[in-house]
N, C-alpha and C positions, 0 to 999 in steps of 0.2 A: 431838407425835405424834398421829396422828388413826388412828381403828382403827375398822372397821364394814366388814362385807363381804357377800358371796354374792350379794345383789340389789342393782339401782339404789334400790331404796327405803333401803337402809342407807348407798349409797355416797355417791349425790348428796348428800344433806345434810352428809355429811363434805367435800366439795369445797367446797360453799357455805360451810361455817364456815372451812375452810382459806383460801379466796381471800378472805375477809372479813377475816381475820388479816392477810393479806398487802396488803391494800389498805391498812389500818391503819398495820401496820409493814413496809413491804417489804423490810426486812433480816431478817425473821422466817427462820429454818431450819424447814421443815415434812417431816416423815417421815411415810408411813402403814405401816400394820402389817396385813398381811389374810393370806388364806391361798393355795396354790400353784394353786388350783383355780375360785377365784371370779370374778366378773365385776370385781373390783377390778384384776385383771391387765391389762384393754383399757381401763378408763375411767380409771384414777388416772395412767397414765403419759401419757396423751393429755390429761392435765388440767394434766400440767408439774410432777408432783410425782413424788421415788423411792418405792419400794415394798420394804419387807422382809416375809418371811415367817414364818409359826409354824404348824407342824402342829397342827390340831383339827379336830374335825368335828363335827356337831350329832346330837342325839340321834333315836333313830328314835322314831317315835309307837307303834308294837307292839312286842312282845318280838322282841329281835334280838342275834344275838353282837354284833354291830356296836356295841352299846352299852357291851359290856364295854370294847373297845378305847376310845370316846369317854370313858368313866371315867378310863381310864390317861393320855389324851392331857390331858383337863381338869385332872390334877393335876400332870403332868409338864411342861405347856405354861408354866404359872405360874413353876417355876422358869427355863426357858429365857426368858422373856419377861424376868425379872429380868435375865438376863446382857446382855440387849439394852437395857435400861434403863440398867443401869450402864456399859454402852459408849457409848451417845449422850447421857446425860444429860440428858433433856429438862426445860425448866420448866414443862411442862404437858401432859395427856394426856388427850385426847377420845374418848370412845367412842358411836358412832350406830347402836347395836344389831347383832344378829346376833352367833351364837355367837365369832367371832374376838375379840370386844372384851372378852371375860370374862378371858383371860389376862393382856392387857396392863393393864387399867383394874384387876384385883384386885392383881396384881404392883406397879404404882405405886402404889396406895394404901398398901399394906405397907412400901413404901419412902420415904413422907411426900412424895410427887410430888403437887401438886396434881390432882385427877382430876375428869371431868366426865363424864355419859353423857345423851343425847340419844332419848327415845322419841318417834318419829311418831304410831305408831298409838293408837287408844282404849285398847287394853289392851296394856301392857308385855311384851315378849318374855322368855322365860327369864333369858336373859343380863342384862336390866337389872333384873331381879327379883333374881336373885341377887347383883348388884353394888349394890343399894341400902343395906344395911348400912355399906358401906364408902367410897363417892364422896363426893366432898363437895358436889356438885351433881347433880341430877335436872333437866334439861330436859322439859317435857312440851308436846304439841303439843294435846291435848285435855283436858278437863278432867275427863272420866272417867278418864283413866289413875291419877290420883292414889287412886282406890278400889281400886286393886289393888296399890299399895304399903303395907306394912304401918304402920300410925298412927304408931310412934314414930321413922319415917324422914321421915314427908311434910314434915318442916318444912326439908327439903333441896330440896323441889319448887319450880321456878319455872317458870310458864307462858309459853313465848315464841313458840309457834307453829311452823313448819317452816321452817328454813332452806332456801334456793333461790335459782335467778337470777330477778331482777323484771325484766319488761318497761320499758322506759323511757319508752314510750308509753302511755296508757292512751286506750280508745276507748268512748263511748257508743255504742249500738243503732244509730242512724241515722248516723253516721259510718263504721262500720264496714260497715253494709250498702251505702251508696254506694261504700264503697272497694272492694267485693268484687262490687257489680252486681248485689245481689238484688233482684229485681223481686217477686216472691212477696209473700203478704201475713205467711205466717210463715215461719221457717227452723229447720228440725231436724237438729242436729249429733250424729254418731254415732262412735263410736271406742273402742277395746278395747286401746289402747297400742300401743307402735310394732309390736309383732310379731303386734297383732291379736288377736281374742277369737273363737272358733269360733262359741258360743252366738251372740254378737251379730251376728257376719258372717251368718249363717243367718237369726237373725230378721229383720234387716234387708234382707235382701234378699228374702224372701217378703213380709214387708210392701210393700216397692215393687210387687213384682208385684199383690199383691192390692188394696192402697189409692190408690197413687198417681197412677193413671190418672184418677181420679175427683177427686181432691184437688189440682187444679191451683194451688191459694192455698197449698201446702206445697212448699217445697223442702228436699228430703232430701241433707243433704252427709252422706257416711260414708266414714272412712277405713278400709280393709280390712287394711290392714297390709301392710309389702314382700313378704312371703313368700309372703301368701295372697291377694294382688289378682287373678293372673289365673284363680284358682279361683272365687274371688267373683264375678267377674265373668260367670262362665259360669253361675253360678247365677242370677244377676239376667236372663240372657237378654236379651230386647227391653227391659224394665223400664232397663237402663244407660243406654238412650239416649234414655230420656223427658227432656222439656227440662225438670223438676224433680227430677232425680234428678242426682247430683253424686258418682261415686264416683271417690274418690282409694285410693294406695297409702299414704301417708301427709301428714300436715300440718305443714307449715314455717313457718305463721304463726298458730300455736295461739290466742295473745291474741286475733286480730283476730276469728279464726272465732267463739270463745267470746264474744265480746261482741255479734257478730251474731245467735248463736242465742238463741232463744225457748224450746226444751227441749234440753237436752244428754244423752245417754243413754252410759253410759260404765262403765269398772270403778270401785271405790272404794279405790285405794291411798292411803296418805297423803300423797303428792306431788298425786295428781288432785283428793283432797276440798279440800286447802289451795290449789290452782289455783283451783277453781270458787267456794270463799268469797271469796278477793278477788276474782273476776270477778263475784260477786253474781248468779249465773244460777240459773234454775229446773234441776234436775237430776233424772234418774230411775236410781239406781245399781243395777248388777247386779254384784255382787259375785263376784270368780273364785274357785269352791270349792277351787281347787288351793294355796291359801295357808297357810302354817305357822299352826296355833291359830285358821284361820277370820278371819285379822285383818282381812280386806275387808268382812267381813259387820259385823263388831263397830263398824268405821267408819263404815258406812253406815247401821249401826242408831241409832249416836251421833246423826247428824243427823237422821235420820227421828223420832226420838222427840222432838226438838225443832219439829219440822214446818218444818225446814229443807231437805227432800228427798224422793222418794218411793224407795222399796225393792222390789226384783224380785228374788227368788232366781233364782239361774241356773236352777236345775232348772225354774222356771215361767216362764222367760223365751222367747217365741216370738213370732210375728209377730201373733196376737192380744193378747196380754198387753201388746206393746209399742203396738199400735193404741189399745187401751183405756187405757193410760196417758198414750199422747200427746194422745188425743183430750181426756182430762180436763182435760189442763193449756190446751191450746190454746184450748179453749172457755170456761175459766174465767179470765179475766184477773187477778181477785182473787187467787186461788190463786197464780198465777204470781208476781204480784207479793209474796205473803206469803212464798214460798219463798225468793225472791231475797234480801228482806229479812232473812230468820232466817239465811240460809247466811252472808250477812257478818258475823253475830254470831260466827262462827268464824274470822274472818278476822286475821291479825295481819301486814300489811306490814313492819312492821319488826323481823321474827324475827331476822334475822341482826345488827345491830345490838344487840337486847336480849343477844343469846348473847355477843356480845365484851366487852360492858360487864360482864356476869356472869363471863365467864373472868379480865378482869382485877381483877377484886375477888379472886378465890379466891387468884391468884398472887400478887397484893399482901399478902394477908392471913397467907401460908405463905412469901413469900418473906423 
């Protein structure tokens, strides 16, 4: 059984782990457990897996009557999870974060079922911290995550990286530039995720209007997001037609685009930071301020503290700060190369395999 939901940052790692299990054991039966409202309802069936539901909700960060219901559901959902576990009798339960993983993993541990959780972020979420006394293994992506687990449970931690789909083809910078037909000396890639990011979109549009006319040697490729594309194009105005501006709604060939870029400007979700670590690119992270526990800022901070990326807070990001940071990197090859080298230290390209082998061990141990 796989559980983790609410956002893609919890669901995609779970799907990657499930796919890896199926690749190694095609006859494995895998069931996902989520809530009736999260993104798992769209993503999990599309990945080809059945989905069961448990009613649970997250805590509000401010005083709220909703938290009374949350406390009630947290207690009662564990007993409902036990019923589901007794019905399905899984050999293994894996959680990938989000409040929905708490009741199933807590119930599985109580029933003696091998249980693991994976934390993709630099600072573990509440569910993972609450589960640390009970699960058999705690998988992490960042070294910093272990600092937030109580010392007596840190012997359960295995750093494995972030599970996900890996590109079969690897590109170097020159190959990627040739494939994309890039003629400019430098390439700057900007994106805010599939739905875009308003702060980044506004800054990039103003950056293009103010600076790109004079910087013919810089190609700006900007994915504005499917829902925001037309609005952002209007903000660009005539700058959208500059020869050194490439405005897109979505990027379908991300590994190729990343390989060609000298500088990448983006959010700092766990999946994104893992991708850039594997790509080994110089990044300017602009963390989303709308994420629980400010996780994106903490991810970016973990990299910036190791001189592996630059960090600009969302509130401070605009055309001028974008220009200053971009110029800093484009004018300093040594700094770019240093960031590229240091961020690769966070890459674990065989994360899927590491997780699979560790899961085998805990099932065999309890088997």
